[in-house]
C-alpha positions as a printed NumPy array, in Angstrom:
array([[-197.775,   11.315, -104.845],
       [-193.891,   10.976, -104.888],
       [-193.383,    9.804, -101.338],
       [-195.311,    6.992, -101.441],
       [-192.526,    4.999, -102.819],
       [-189.747,    6.192, -100.99 ],
       [-192.157,    5.673,  -97.71 ],
       [-192.737,    2.153,  -99.218],
       [-189.161,    0.861,  -99.81 ],
       [-188.001,    2.325,  -96.486],
       [-190.992,    0.155,  -94.585],
       [-189.568,   -3.093,  -96.981],
       [-186.112,   -2.234,  -95.976],
       [-187.124,   -2.198,  -92.231],
       [-189.068,   -5.31 ,  -92.225],
       [-185.778,   -6.683,  -93.935],
       [-183.896,   -5.392,  -91.273],
       [-185.87 ,   -6.901,  -88.659],
       [-186.04 ,  -10.202,  -90.206],
       [-182.177,  -10.629,  -89.966],
       [-181.869,   -9.526,  -86.595],
       [-184.443,  -11.866,  -85.045],
       [-182.712,  -14.767,  -87.378],
       [-178.866,  -13.583,  -86.044],
       [-180.989,  -13.355,  -82.465],
       [-182.584,  -17.28 ,  -83.164],
       [-179.226,  -18.78 ,  -84.555],
       [-176.994,  -17.118,  -81.208],
       [-179.714,  -18.249,  -79.167],
       [-179.607,  -22.208,  -80.825],
       [-175.542,  -21.981,  -80.899],
       [-175.35 ,  -20.873,  -76.85 ],
       [-177.813,  -23.397,  -76.234],
       [-175.753,  -26.015,  -77.816],
       [-172.803,  -25.008,  -76.011],
       [-174.166,  -25.043,  -72.751],
       [-175.519,  -28.893,  -73.753],
       [-171.948,  -29.536,  -74.862],
       [-170.632,  -28.339,  -70.835],
       [-173.158,  -29.848,  -69.432],
       [-172.528,  -33.255,  -71.134],
       [-168.26 ,  -32.995,  -70.265],
       [-168.93 ,  -32.612,  -66.907],
       [-171.47 ,  -35.445,  -66.338],
       [-168.75 ,  -37.563,  -68.114],
       [-166.211,  -36.465,  -66.072],
       [-168.603,  -37.193,  -63.112],
       [-168.99 ,  -40.716,  -64.396],
       [-165.213,  -41.186,  -65.044],
       [-164.356,  -39.849,  -61.342],
       [-166.945,  -42.405,  -59.861],
       [-166.672,  -44.61 ,  -61.946],
       [-163.788,  -46.355,  -63.838],
       [-161.15 ,  -44.232,  -62.016],
       [-161.959,  -45.191,  -58.672],
       [-160.159,  -48.396,  -59.445],
       [-156.39 ,  -47.193,  -60.63 ],
       [-155.329,  -50.904,  -60.44 ],
       [-156.044,  -54.757,  -60.044],
       [-154.49 ,  -57.507,  -58.054],
       [-153.204,  -60.149,  -59.664],
       [-154.169,  -63.379,  -57.359],
       [-152.108,  -65.727,  -59.161],
       [-151.713,  -68.938,  -58.091],
       [-152.374,  -70.668,  -54.546],
       [-148.762,  -71.846,  -54.134],
       [-146.591,  -71.098,  -51.466],
       [-143.603,  -68.902,  -51.744],
       [-140.97 ,  -71.481,  -52.207],
       [-143.474,  -72.758,  -54.732],
       [-143.46 ,  -69.657,  -56.796],
       [-139.437,  -69.979,  -56.841],
       [-139.747,  -73.258,  -58.502],
       [-142.493,  -72.66 ,  -61.181],
       [-140.725,  -68.936,  -61.719],
       [-138.061,  -71.518,  -63.364],
       [-139.984,  -73.564,  -64.676],
       [-142.209,  -71.311,  -66.682],
       [-138.851,  -68.932,  -67.305],
       [-137.517,  -71.974,  -68.707],
       [-140.157,  -72.763,  -71.107],
       [-140.494,  -68.879,  -72.058],
       [-136.86 ,  -68.759,  -72.739],
       [-137.399,  -72.249,  -74.729],
       [-140.414,  -70.418,  -76.608],
       [-138.539,  -67.598,  -77.595],
       [-135.869,  -69.147,  -78.905],
       [-137.466,  -71.697,  -80.703],
       [-139.762,  -69.212,  -82.86 ],
       [-136.818,  -67.116,  -83.748],
       [-134.901,  -69.602,  -84.733],
       [-137.644,  -70.808,  -87.838],
       [-137.892,  -66.923,  -88.535],
       [-134.619,  -66.842,  -89.001],
       [-133.855,  -69.851,  -91.127],
       [-136.893,  -69.618,  -92.829],
       [-135.534,  -65.82 ,  -93.747],
       [-132.239,  -67.225,  -94.812],
       [-132.289,  -70.577,  -96.767],
       [-133.797,  -70.042, -100.239],
       [-135.373,  -73.457, -100.488],
       [-137.723,  -73.003,  -97.836],
       [-138.791,  -69.787,  -99.533],
       [-142.381,  -71.048,  -99.918],
       [-145.784,  -69.893,  -98.687],
       [-146.183,  -72.88 ,  -96.171],
       [-142.743,  -71.422,  -94.444],
       [-143.523,  -68.085,  -94.731],
       [-146.987,  -68.458,  -92.929],
       [-144.838,  -71.018,  -90.742],
       [-142.836,  -67.551,  -89.772],
       [-145.955,  -65.721,  -89.4  ],
       [-147.206,  -67.888,  -86.859],
       [-143.882,  -68.136,  -85.176],
       [-143.654,  -64.606,  -84.714],
       [-147.393,  -64.288,  -83.651],
       [-146.096,  -66.937,  -80.681],
       [-143.513,  -64.595,  -80.108],
       [-145.821,  -61.617,  -78.705],
       [-148.325,  -63.865,  -77.636],
       [-146.497,  -64.948,  -74.952],
       [-144.474,  -62.009,  -74.158],
       [-148.338,  -60.134,  -73.77 ],
       [-148.713,  -62.422,  -70.52 ],
       [-145.903,  -64.633,  -69.33 ],
       [-142.914,  -61.338,  -68.096],
       [-145.587,  -59.845,  -65.966],
       [-146.611,  -63.348,  -64.115],
       [-143.079,  -64.019,  -63.853],
       [-142.81 ,  -60.838,  -62.174],
       [-146.05 ,  -61.363,  -59.567],
       [-144.121,  -64.707,  -58.79 ],
       [-141.36 ,  -63.407,  -57.57 ],
       [-143.223,  -60.243,  -55.885],
       [-145.511,  -59.69 ,  -53.198],
       [-147.018,  -57.074,  -54.666],
       [-149.378,  -58.507,  -57.674],
       [-150.66 ,  -55.31 ,  -59.132],
       [-151.534,  -54.462,  -62.497],
       [-152.242,  -50.6  ,  -62.998],
       [-155.893,  -49.891,  -64.881],
       [-154.644,  -48.999,  -68.863],
       [-152.033,  -51.948,  -68.477],
       [-154.935,  -54.175,  -67.884],
       [-156.88 ,  -53.607,  -70.17 ],
       [-153.55 ,  -53.379,  -72.745],
       [-152.217,  -57.095,  -71.773],
       [-155.988,  -58.501,  -72.839],
       [-156.314,  -56.245,  -75.911],
       [-152.749,  -58.242,  -76.656],
       [-153.604,  -60.853,  -75.85 ],
       [-156.679,  -61.562,  -77.661],
       [-155.631,  -59.332,  -80.659],
       [-152.404,  -62.057,  -81.042],
       [-154.722,  -64.913,  -80.135],
       [-157.403,  -64.553,  -82.658],
       [-154.661,  -63.836,  -85.274],
       [-153.028,  -66.79 ,  -84.694],
       [-156.36 ,  -68.355,  -85.129],
       [-156.829,  -66.891,  -88.458],
       [-152.87 ,  -67.547,  -89.323],
       [-153.529,  -71.409,  -88.714],
       [-156.828,  -71.328,  -90.831],
       [-154.702,  -69.909,  -93.526],
       [-152.084,  -72.796,  -93.158],
       [-155.01 ,  -75.355,  -93.078],
       [-155.952,  -73.801,  -96.471],
       [-152.456,  -73.889,  -97.812],
       [-152.192,  -77.427,  -96.891],
       [-155.319,  -78.294,  -99.329],
       [-154.174,  -76.475, -101.883],
       [-151.224,  -78.168, -101.885],
       [-151.578,  -81.466, -101.463],
       [-155.522,  -81.521, -103.41 ],
       [-154.544,  -79.09 , -105.856],
       [-150.88 ,  -79.639, -106.628],
       [-150.72 ,  -78.053, -110.445],
       [-152.604,  -74.778, -109.088],
       [-150.937,  -74.283, -106.053],
       [-148.313,  -71.45 , -107.306],
       [-150.363,  -70.233, -109.519],
       [-152.968,  -69.471, -106.939],
       [-150.594,  -69.121, -103.842],
       [-148.603,  -66.044, -105.414],
       [-146.718,  -63.491, -103.617],
       [-149.453,  -61.144, -104.049],
       [-152.185,  -63.464, -102.225],
       [-149.901,  -64.45 ,  -99.766],
       [-149.239,  -61.117,  -98.219],
       [-153.267,  -60.023,  -98.093],
       [-153.641,  -63.774,  -96.307],
       [-151.301,  -62.712,  -93.968],
       [-152.6  ,  -58.778,  -93.545],
       [-155.984,  -60.368,  -93.711],
       [-155.078,  -62.56 ,  -90.8  ],
       [-153.353,  -59.141,  -88.736],
       [-156.983,  -57.121,  -89.788],
       [-159.541,  -59.824,  -88.636],
       [-157.672,  -60.267,  -84.718],
       [-157.951,  -56.228,  -84.842],
       [-161.512,  -55.629,  -85.744],
       [-162.767,  -58.787,  -83.841],
       [-161.545,  -57.603,  -80.235],
       [-161.492,  -54.095,  -81.111],
       [-165.648,  -53.268,  -79.506],
       [-165.045,  -55.062,  -76.794],
       [-162.061,  -52.883,  -75.898],
       [-164.11 ,  -49.648,  -76.037],
       [-167.069,  -51.391,  -74.42 ],
       [-164.456,  -52.343,  -71.744],
       [-163.5  ,  -48.831,  -70.956],
       [-167.074,  -47.499,  -70.502],
       [-167.785,  -49.8  ,  -67.481],
       [-167.052,  -48.657,  -64.104],
       [-164.859,  -50.614,  -61.71 ],
       [-165.633,  -48.987,  -58.367],
       [-166.244,  -52.234,  -56.134],
       [-163.451,  -55.1  ,  -56.061],
       [-160.364,  -55.171,  -58.185],
       [-159.113,  -58.341,  -57.137],
       [-158.48 ,  -60.528,  -60.554],
       [-158.673,  -63.939,  -59.657],
       [-156.075,  -64.995,  -62.757],
       [-152.451,  -64.826,  -63.506],
       [-153.288,  -62.656,  -66.387],
       [-156.248,  -60.031,  -67.3  ],
       [-158.546,  -62.122,  -69.301],
       [-162.071,  -61.292,  -69.904],
       [-163.86 ,  -62.844,  -67.779],
       [-161.991,  -62.209,  -64.078],
       [-161.987,  -58.514,  -65.823],
       [-166.023,  -58.548,  -66.423],
       [-166.101,  -60.447,  -62.787],
       [-164.928,  -57.164,  -61.342],
       [-167.237,  -54.812,  -63.181],
       [-169.736,  -52.952,  -61.1  ],
       [-171.843,  -52.052,  -64.463],
       [-173.866,  -54.425,  -66.694],
       [-171.648,  -56.507,  -68.788],
       [-174.415,  -59.042,  -70.254],
       [-173.868,  -57.051,  -73.516],
       [-169.954,  -57.356,  -73.914],
       [-170.588,  -61.556,  -72.717],
       [-172.832,  -61.509,  -75.225],
       [-170.869,  -59.917,  -78.568],
       [-167.693,  -62.278,  -77.044],
       [-169.49 ,  -65.451,  -77.113],
       [-170.897,  -64.398,  -81.163],
       [-167.251,  -63.577,  -81.708],
       [-166.26 ,  -67.071,  -80.294],
       [-168.637,  -68.621,  -82.279],
       [-168.096,  -66.733,  -85.545],
       [-164.422,  -66.856,  -85.541],
       [-162.862,  -70.145,  -83.602],
       [-166.076,  -72.348,  -84.097],
       [-165.884,  -71.359,  -87.766],
       [-162.216,  -71.816,  -88.606],
       [-162.392,  -74.924,  -86.72 ],
       [-165.249,  -76.257,  -89.339],
       [-162.885,  -74.661,  -91.866],
       [-160.173,  -76.394,  -90.685],
       [-161.788,  -79.885,  -90.422],
       [-163.207,  -79.866,  -93.622],
       [-159.96 ,  -78.843,  -95.265],
       [-158.242,  -81.765,  -93.25 ],
       [-161.317,  -84.114,  -94.569],
       [-160.599,  -83.418,  -98.202],
       [-156.697,  -83.778,  -97.467],
       [-156.809,  -87.181,  -96.087],
       [-159.811,  -88.29 ,  -98.833],
       [-156.694,  -87.208, -101.086],
       [-153.94 ,  -88.967,  -99.666],
       [-155.883,  -92.299,  -99.244],
       [-156.377,  -92.314, -103.039],
       [-152.228,  -92.307, -103.54 ],
       [-151.148,  -95.872, -104.586],
       [-147.566,  -95.442, -103.231],
       [-147.228,  -95.582,  -99.293],
       [-143.949,  -93.809,  -99.532],
       [-145.86 ,  -90.883, -100.74 ],
       [-149.02 ,  -91.35 ,  -98.521],
       [-146.578,  -91.174,  -95.441],
       [-145.073,  -88.014,  -96.917],
       [-147.612,  -86.583,  -97.344],
       [-149.419,  -87.565,  -93.794],
       [-145.968,  -86.223,  -92.202],
       [-146.384,  -82.761,  -94.082],
       [-150.017,  -82.074,  -92.541],
       [-149.562,  -83.796,  -88.885],
       [-147.428,  -81.329,  -87.134],
       [-149.843,  -78.739,  -88.228],
       [-153.027,  -81.059,  -87.206],
       [-151.075,  -81.327,  -83.927],
       [-151.515,  -77.885,  -83.006],
       [-154.703,  -77.153,  -84.014],
       [-156.283,  -79.311,  -82.113],
       [-154.588,  -78.685,  -78.404],
       [-155.571,  -74.957,  -79.649],
       [-159.016,  -75.508,  -80.392],
       [-159.551,  -78.118,  -77.639],
       [-158.234,  -75.155,  -75.053],
       [-159.882,  -72.34 ,  -76.803],
       [-163.512,  -74.667,  -76.588],
       [-163.081,  -74.766,  -72.874],
       [-161.937,  -71.593,  -72.041],
       [-164.432,  -69.411,  -74.415],
       [-167.043,  -71.363,  -76.179],
       [-169.671,  -70.609,  -73.243],
       [-172.04 ,  -67.477,  -73.073],
       [-171.3  ,  -66.646,  -69.598],
       [-167.862,  -66.119,  -68.847],
       [-167.837,  -64.78 ,  -65.897],
       [-169.55 ,  -67.993,  -64.421],
       [-166.49 ,  -69.648,  -65.481],
       [-164.259,  -71.885,  -63.36 ],
       [-161.383,  -69.349,  -63.174],
       [-159.017,  -72.054,  -61.264],
       [-159.732,  -74.742,  -63.777],
       [-159.471,  -72.1  ,  -66.63 ],
       [-156.311,  -70.919,  -64.903],
       [-154.824,  -74.437,  -65.834],
       [-155.61 ,  -74.612,  -69.33 ],
       [-155.159,  -71.274,  -70.321],
       [-151.255,  -71.77 ,  -68.597],
       [-151.236,  -75.037,  -71.616],
       [-151.779,  -72.116,  -73.731],
       [-149.895,  -69.264,  -73.474],
       [-146.715,  -71.258,  -71.92 ],
       [-146.461,  -74.792,  -72.776],
       [-148.246,  -74.659,  -76.508],
       [-145.91 ,  -71.863,  -78.151],
       [-143.09 ,  -73.669,  -76.865],
       [-144.122,  -77.331,  -77.544],
       [-144.902,  -75.583,  -81.227],
       [-141.312,  -75.449,  -82.378],
       [-140.329,  -78.457,  -82.449],
       [-144.034,  -80.194,  -83.705],
       [-143.277,  -78.203,  -86.818],
       [-139.489,  -79.183,  -87.082],
       [-138.598,  -81.986,  -85.484],
       [-139.633,  -84.329,  -88.365],
       [-138.79 ,  -81.748,  -91.371],
       [-135.938,  -82.982,  -93.065],
       [-136.077,  -79.803,  -95.172],
       [-135.929,  -77.532,  -92.1  ],
       [-133.219,  -79.606,  -90.271],
       [-131.23 ,  -79.497,  -93.492],
       [-132.022,  -75.896,  -93.761],
       [-130.784,  -75.138,  -90.392],
       [-127.261,  -76.933,  -90.27 ],
       [-126.459,  -74.83 ,  -93.44 ],
       [-127.413,  -71.996,  -90.947],
       [-125.302,  -72.694,  -87.977],
       [-122.216,  -73.935,  -90.701],
       [-122.799,  -70.219,  -92.254],
       [-123.605,  -71.787,  -95.399],
       [-127.353,  -70.733,  -95.798],
       [-126.95 ,  -66.807,  -93.931],
       [-128.534,  -65.052,  -97.72 ],
       [-131.606,  -62.462,  -97.161],
       [-133.546,  -62.832, -100.278],
       [-136.23 ,  -60.005, -100.776],
       [-139.599,  -60.075,  -99.736],
       [-140.801,  -62.068, -103.054],
       [-138.311,  -64.527, -102.668],
       [-139.874,  -65.378,  -99.454],
       [-143.757,  -66.392, -100.581],
       [-143.272,  -67.574, -103.609],
       [-139.659,  -69.166, -104.084],
       [-138.678,  -71.394, -106.913],
       [-139.398,  -74.603, -105.388],
       [-142.917,  -75.655, -105.221],
       [-144.753,  -76.704, -101.802],
       [-145.967,  -79.705, -102.884],
       [-147.031,  -83.082, -101.547],
       [-143.421,  -84.634, -100.824],
       [-142.372,  -81.801,  -98.799],
       [-141.36 ,  -83.454,  -95.179]])
């Protein structure tokens, strides 16, 4: 009888060992199946890349339908405009940075806009200039996607900055007593960072989806840079999702920003018309006129190019002319539009050129200087 408990104990131990072995075998089997699945998935992905996206290693940019002699003339014209754009926008940044009288939110956002304009044109114009003088007008696959990404990143961020500038003008004119309390250092910096974050998030999904598209047929892009419509036109896969998302973003970002800006200026104009002094009304209008001109040019071009459901069905020939206005001419005109009638900026420029205003304040002074932006700024 004393042997029975020991036998039962051994039987229980044996069953426990068997269960452990079975569990270990099942775990190892599951892990082996998982590894096989991952290996097969990687093989399929490599085959997809080999047969899809990576079958096109470069794109040919058709550019403008001009002869060789016209190419040289167009090159010189665009080069001059590009240099003027860079010079004008750099000048705005330097003068705002060095003159203490311009340490206000309005000029802080203006210098941000100038910084964006520099990179917005640089994302497109240098490659366009090189292609105008070259018989081989190609761009590598990833260079094309990088150009597309940065073009839209800076462009969308510029839209957000212009919207913030219209809000700034609304507060300065419609809420002058609360203006400096609302637009303090932290608010200005957060608004500026928010515009960059908005531009990044708006285009990031498109780039991820574009990277997954196969480009296996034509590699000829009917444009002078990598715009979204011409790139989707040469893709082999289904582009309906990207086109739909692009239209949604255009409506959400471009149209909503436009509506916000229009509402802001309706309120601004209504406030200005209630100013009893004609001189005060004139100075208030001059404060906002430059921004209104820039906004009108920008949104006019954007509505024409992107506020349509199917960018692949657009008239690329007409889009080239409109995008040339947007990428070359407008960034050149903006520094002159913002400064030519601005007596405060011209005075600061005279001081900077004479060496009296070359002083670099800290960042807090840039956005909330002692001098308040008011209706009487010119």
